[in-house]
Legacy VTK file of the C-alpha trace (Angstrom):
# vtk DataFile Version 3.0
C-alpha trace
ASCII
DATASET POLYDATA
POINTS 388 float
9.689 6.900 21.935
12.678 5.625 23.950
14.656 4.001 21.151
17.773 3.586 23.310
15.679 1.811 25.935
14.265 -0.578 23.352
17.745 -1.388 22.109
18.921 -1.991 25.669
16.049 -4.454 26.111
17.236 -6.432 23.077
14.955 -5.089 20.365
16.573 -4.742 16.935
15.169 -3.032 13.841
13.984 -4.961 10.808
15.950 -3.928 7.699
13.975 -2.393 4.859
13.033 -4.748 2.063
10.653 -2.576 0.020
11.525 0.781 -1.486
9.038 3.147 -3.103
10.640 5.498 -5.619
8.591 8.571 -6.443
9.947 8.973 -9.945
7.320 11.599 -10.828
5.526 13.842 -8.336
2.569 14.983 -10.423
-0.536 13.184 -11.684
-2.738 13.417 -14.755
-5.891 12.662 -12.731
-7.680 14.525 -9.946
-9.132 11.742 -7.782
-11.046 13.369 -4.956
-9.840 10.952 -2.262
-6.120 11.069 -3.110
-3.876 11.227 -0.037
-1.096 12.851 -2.078
-2.959 15.853 -3.405
-6.240 16.188 -1.510
-5.305 15.589 2.114
-3.225 17.160 4.877
0.311 17.136 3.451
0.830 19.343 0.383
4.591 18.906 0.186
4.347 17.723 -3.432
3.918 21.341 -4.520
7.542 22.205 -3.728
9.169 19.072 -5.138
10.622 18.600 -8.622
8.327 16.901 -11.075
10.791 14.158 -11.979
13.519 12.424 -9.997
16.876 13.569 -11.367
19.222 10.908 -12.711
21.798 11.806 -10.060
19.185 11.040 -7.391
18.298 7.774 -9.141
21.982 6.801 -9.147
22.458 7.539 -5.454
19.200 5.840 -4.501
20.273 2.671 -6.299
23.591 2.763 -4.418
21.776 3.200 -1.099
19.461 0.275 -1.828
22.370 -1.992 -2.737
24.331 -0.837 0.304
21.406 -1.542 2.636
20.620 -4.956 1.194
24.246 -6.107 1.343
24.792 -4.741 4.854
21.854 -6.748 6.165
22.288 -9.870 4.054
19.236 -9.432 1.843
19.449 -11.156 -1.533
16.274 -9.549 -2.857
14.583 -6.154 -2.636
11.230 -4.970 -3.930
11.249 -1.607 -5.685
7.984 0.096 -6.596
8.067 2.884 -9.175
5.419 5.302 -7.986
4.126 8.853 -8.146
2.018 10.830 -8.744
1.665 8.934 -11.960
4.990 7.222 -12.723
4.337 6.850 -16.460
4.553 10.651 -16.723
8.298 10.236 -16.147
8.511 8.854 -19.697
9.910 5.656 -21.157
13.544 6.798 -21.263
13.591 7.761 -17.590
11.858 4.561 -16.528
14.366 2.525 -18.540
17.271 4.437 -17.016
15.937 3.928 -13.482
15.364 0.200 -13.936
18.737 -0.389 -15.561
20.641 1.553 -12.892
18.878 -0.335 -10.106
19.713 -3.687 -11.649
23.302 -2.781 -12.564
23.999 -1.463 -9.073
22.355 -4.276 -7.103
22.818 -7.423 -9.119
23.993 -10.165 -9.268
24.010 -10.681 -5.478
20.870 -8.627 -4.790
17.899 -9.330 -7.047
15.641 -6.355 -7.763
11.936 -7.169 -8.191
10.468 -4.179 -10.006
6.838 -3.143 -9.849
4.899 -0.071 -10.833
1.588 1.338 -9.620
-0.262 3.294 -12.307
-3.705 4.749 -12.872
-3.655 2.942 -16.210
-4.737 5.686 -18.568
-1.345 5.961 -20.296
-0.763 2.223 -20.717
-0.124 1.460 -24.384
1.823 -1.046 -26.462
5.034 0.974 -26.245
4.945 0.955 -22.453
4.041 -2.732 -22.422
7.082 -3.457 -24.589
9.140 -1.484 -22.076
7.739 -3.482 -19.140
8.589 -6.709 -20.981
12.113 -5.503 -21.653
12.714 -4.458 -18.052
10.758 -7.141 -16.227
8.401 -4.675 -14.531
5.091 -5.973 -13.208
2.260 -3.476 -13.131
-0.521 -2.760 -10.662
-3.478 -0.731 -11.933
-5.899 1.379 -9.902
-9.558 0.956 -10.838
-12.605 1.279 -8.614
-14.961 -1.276 -10.128
-17.875 -0.603 -12.463
-17.815 2.433 -14.733
-20.259 4.630 -12.806
-18.560 3.861 -9.492
-15.046 4.428 -10.818
-16.028 7.663 -12.544
-17.535 9.083 -9.358
-14.032 9.721 -7.975
-11.270 8.853 -10.475
-11.588 11.801 -12.841
-9.604 14.242 -14.906
-9.125 17.789 -13.588
-12.213 18.895 -15.499
-14.369 16.194 -13.927
-14.427 13.714 -16.810
-14.415 10.078 -15.727
-11.541 7.811 -16.721
-12.988 4.293 -16.598
-13.022 3.887 -20.387
-9.338 4.857 -20.607
-8.339 2.524 -17.770
-10.343 -0.303 -19.351
-8.471 0.222 -22.619
-5.148 -0.040 -20.791
-6.231 -3.176 -18.956
-7.442 -4.774 -22.173
-3.981 -4.214 -23.658
-2.449 -5.747 -20.517
-4.765 -8.749 -20.903
-2.709 -9.844 -23.904
0.333 -10.052 -21.577
-1.210 -11.306 -18.327
2.180 -12.059 -16.763
2.791 -8.305 -16.515
-0.283 -7.569 -14.377
0.475 -7.822 -10.649
-3.040 -6.881 -9.589
-5.759 -4.291 -9.254
-6.177 -1.701 -6.528
-9.644 -0.414 -5.631
-10.688 2.076 -2.978
-13.816 1.109 -1.055
-16.769 3.409 -1.775
-19.894 3.011 0.342
-21.996 4.331 -2.535
-20.986 1.304 -4.613
-22.494 -2.144 -4.283
-19.725 -4.373 -2.878
-20.471 -7.488 -4.902
-20.987 -5.535 -8.119
-17.662 -3.814 -7.535
-15.840 -7.086 -6.964
-17.368 -8.760 -10.000
-16.522 -5.751 -12.186
-12.880 -6.182 -11.185
-13.005 -9.901 -11.968
-13.739 -9.053 -15.606
-10.023 -8.259 -15.984
-8.928 -11.637 -14.569
-6.549 -10.085 -12.024
-4.139 -12.327 -10.111
-4.795 -10.195 -7.031
-7.040 -7.392 -5.814
-6.300 -4.906 -3.053
-9.322 -3.248 -1.484
-8.173 -0.106 0.289
-10.164 1.674 2.956
-10.263 5.413 2.166
-7.593 7.173 4.149
-8.930 9.096 7.102
-8.158 9.967 10.706
-10.122 10.829 13.843
-9.644 14.489 12.865
-10.816 13.920 9.279
-12.994 10.768 9.278
-13.569 8.777 6.081
-16.704 9.397 3.993
-19.873 7.982 5.544
-18.314 7.505 8.983
-21.075 8.725 11.298
-20.114 6.888 14.483
-23.062 4.535 14.103
-22.922 1.029 12.679
-20.055 -0.539 10.753
-20.555 0.514 7.131
-17.050 -0.384 5.947
-17.071 -3.639 7.882
-20.407 -4.578 6.319
-19.160 -3.652 2.824
-15.957 -5.668 3.051
-17.719 -8.606 4.725
-20.097 -8.792 1.755
-17.134 -8.971 -0.631
-15.497 -11.589 1.593
-18.560 -13.839 1.437
-18.735 -13.574 -2.354
-14.991 -14.288 -2.664
-14.655 -16.998 -0.016
-17.700 -19.043 -1.001
-17.049 -19.034 -4.751
-16.763 -22.596 -6.169
-13.208 -21.804 -7.309
-10.754 -19.180 -6.104
-11.127 -16.399 -8.667
-8.355 -14.124 -7.391
-6.401 -13.304 -4.256
-7.583 -10.487 -2.007
-4.711 -9.478 0.219
-6.764 -8.056 3.086
-8.732 -11.292 3.423
-5.731 -13.569 2.939
-3.835 -11.758 5.676
-6.716 -11.866 8.155
-7.186 -15.596 7.505
-3.465 -16.152 8.119
-3.678 -14.233 11.374
-6.770 -15.981 12.742
-5.055 -19.294 11.980
-2.036 -18.229 14.025
0.426 -17.122 11.345
2.021 -13.679 11.109
0.987 -10.964 8.684
2.964 -9.986 5.586
1.581 -6.451 5.395
1.170 -3.560 7.808
-2.529 -3.206 6.974
-3.352 -5.696 9.730
-1.346 -7.641 12.291
1.738 -6.675 14.254
4.564 -7.568 11.865
7.227 -4.849 11.542
6.843 -2.428 8.644
9.862 -2.566 6.326
9.073 0.002 3.618
10.800 3.288 2.877
10.010 6.038 0.355
12.365 8.201 -1.680
10.792 11.395 -3.003
11.666 13.019 -6.328
14.119 15.385 -4.630
15.900 12.511 -2.859
14.294 13.061 0.531
13.909 9.852 2.521
10.411 9.492 3.931
8.319 7.018 5.841
5.356 5.302 4.200
3.680 7.915 2.013
0.119 7.317 3.225
1.145 9.085 6.443
0.601 12.240 4.381
-3.102 11.773 5.097
-2.541 12.495 8.805
-0.917 15.923 8.960
1.607 18.124 7.178
5.059 16.555 7.454
3.887 13.286 9.027
5.936 11.172 6.604
8.979 13.437 6.593
12.413 12.703 8.005
15.512 14.892 8.012
17.326 12.367 5.830
18.375 12.509 2.169
19.920 9.877 -0.093
22.875 12.132 -0.897
23.895 12.397 2.756
22.350 9.490 4.652
22.153 5.725 4.404
18.851 3.907 4.738
20.222 2.332 7.915
20.084 5.839 9.437
16.289 5.694 9.087
15.947 2.451 11.040
16.232 4.161 14.418
13.973 7.124 13.730
11.119 7.143 16.277
8.422 7.141 13.588
9.973 4.142 11.847
10.550 2.326 15.142
6.906 2.831 16.129
5.827 0.884 13.049
8.259 -1.942 13.824
7.700 -2.698 17.528
4.288 -4.301 17.192
2.151 -4.387 20.327
4.435 -1.978 22.163
3.240 0.842 19.884
-0.449 0.253 20.592
-2.508 2.589 22.720
-4.252 1.282 25.851
-7.580 0.567 24.132
-5.948 -1.607 21.464
-3.579 -3.286 23.913
-6.557 -4.517 25.922
-8.516 -5.752 22.890
-8.761 -9.524 22.287
-8.292 -8.918 18.551
-5.085 -6.908 18.948
-2.839 -9.598 17.453
-5.014 -9.837 14.341
-6.069 -6.233 13.912
-2.759 -4.768 15.013
-4.482 -1.459 15.630
-5.281 -1.160 11.951
-3.251 0.808 9.431
-0.968 3.195 11.329
-2.082 6.503 9.693
-5.725 5.715 10.451
-4.995 5.948 14.195
-4.080 9.630 14.182
-5.835 12.170 16.397
-4.584 15.642 17.302
-3.227 15.678 20.839
-2.666 11.938 21.192
-0.897 11.247 17.900
-1.098 7.585 16.868
-1.825 6.116 20.323
-5.435 5.472 19.391
-7.480 2.703 17.818
-7.968 2.958 14.081
-10.747 5.278 12.983
-12.021 2.020 11.419
-11.911 0.157 14.761
-15.546 -0.983 14.797
-15.438 -1.874 11.105
-12.283 -3.952 11.499
-13.814 -5.730 14.487
-16.882 -6.541 12.383
-14.828 -7.876 9.451
-12.310 -9.842 11.509
-14.930 -11.549 13.669
-16.947 -12.395 10.553
-13.913 -13.960 8.859
-12.947 -15.775 12.061
-16.408 -17.319 12.442
-16.476 -18.363 8.792
-13.021 -19.953 8.833
-13.567 -21.563 12.249
-16.759 -23.204 11.011
-14.904 -24.665 8.027
-12.067 -25.913 10.225
-14.592 -27.562 12.549
-16.278 -29.313 9.604
-12.917 -30.562 8.385
-12.074 -31.953 11.812
-15.411 -33.709 12.009
-14.637 -35.417 8.700
-11.227 -36.697 9.827
LINES 1 389
388 0 1 2 3 4 5 6 7 8 9 10 11 12 13 14 15 16 17 18 19 20 21 22 23 24 25 26 27 28 29 30 31 32 33 34 35 36 37 38 39 40 41 42 43 44 45 46 47 48 49 50 51 52 53 54 55 56 57 58 59 60 61 62 63 64 65 66 67 68 69 70 71 72 73 74 75 76 77 78 79 80 81 82 83 84 85 86 87 88 89 90 91 92 93 94 95 96 97 98 99 100 101 102 103 104 105 106 107 108 109 110 111 112 113 114 115 116 117 118 119 120 121 122 123 124 125 126 127 128 129 130 131 132 133 134 135 136 137 138 139 140 141 142 143 144 145 146 147 148 149 150 151 152 153 154 155 156 157 158 159 160 161 162 163 164 165 166 167 168 169 170 171 172 173 174 175 176 177 178 179 180 181 182 183 184 185 186 187 188 189 190 191 192 193 194 195 196 197 198 199 200 201 202 203 204 205 206 207 208 209 210 211 212 213 214 215 216 217 218 219 220 221 222 223 224 225 226 227 228 229 230 231 232 233 234 235 236 237 238 239 240 241 242 243 244 245 246 247 248 249 250 251 252 253 254 255 256 257 258 259 260 261 262 263 264 265 266 267 268 269 270 271 272 273 274 275 276 277 278 279 280 281 282 283 284 285 286 287 288 289 290 291 292 293 294 295 296 297 298 299 300 301 302 303 304 305 306 307 308 309 310 311 312 313 314 315 316 317 318 319 320 321 322 323 324 325 326 327 328 329 330 331 332 333 334 335 336 337 338 339 340 341 342 343 344 345 346 347 348 349 350 351 352 353 354 355 356 357 358 359 360 361 362 363 364 365 366 367 368 369 370 371 372 373 374 375 376 377 378 379 380 381 382 383 384 385 386 387
């Protein structure tokens, strides 16, 4: 990666606007597909369980410094883990208050949290109200499907506990930012989607299981497009509903792209990635899902005590996720869907020997889904034009 050459050609980095704070590095579940604990990078084992208050303080200063230096009046901060609720109410309150005190009034901090939901109770909901934290909950659909993977260490399913947490959240719907579900080929796609709708979520994220060419996702045999077929079935159920029941980010972004707009996420499209992670020990890392690729894939040599976030902007790994088509391998660069697909999610491109200069391990599946959405939307646009 010739960063100096890119700068000489006029390229400039996109400042970070989203910061993921790993306030607790352990989890109370043992999900078998977890990129943090079950895949290539096991760095969590050597990190402190909870982010120290001194690290919280310095991280807040670095966020404020970065936003002000680049003229941002808002940043998104996601409290993450592990399971962030294990950090406890006092630590969460301290973190939120320090972030706001350090950044505001000129930089607004939008706080979110991603939780597995089993610890959500009235006390935590009161805390979220107090601090203005919106909450995303991970749940994989119907009980049997969820409990196949999202289990306690002893193997006991957790759907009933997550449902209880979501039912408590239902009384304060403004706190729920959305649901996150990992695609499972053993589950029926429409049944999964409709099970999620029971909780009236404002948004749903369907995530493809993390995998690489070295460690392909479950059910990836090299034949057919099982994940493309699964997601296309959900798309049809969602898109053709008489009323829009929720937002599904993957589908919304693909529709935007096929209509000529830019993407707002690095899952698809070529828009620059603008997220950074701070681990519990204060290490500055790239997007954490890179941990699924190989040991140390997300790591940098930077730390909040000694480096600014601006120092990360010119790291080759960060630059590669910001330069769009220039980071694509030859197969993707020649593909007619490159602008929409964007090569797929960056970690899913990894293969030993060629790094990330490959199509996504989901290449055929993404092609199937994108062309299906394009045909569906194009047909609707044509009908609208005929009626004008």
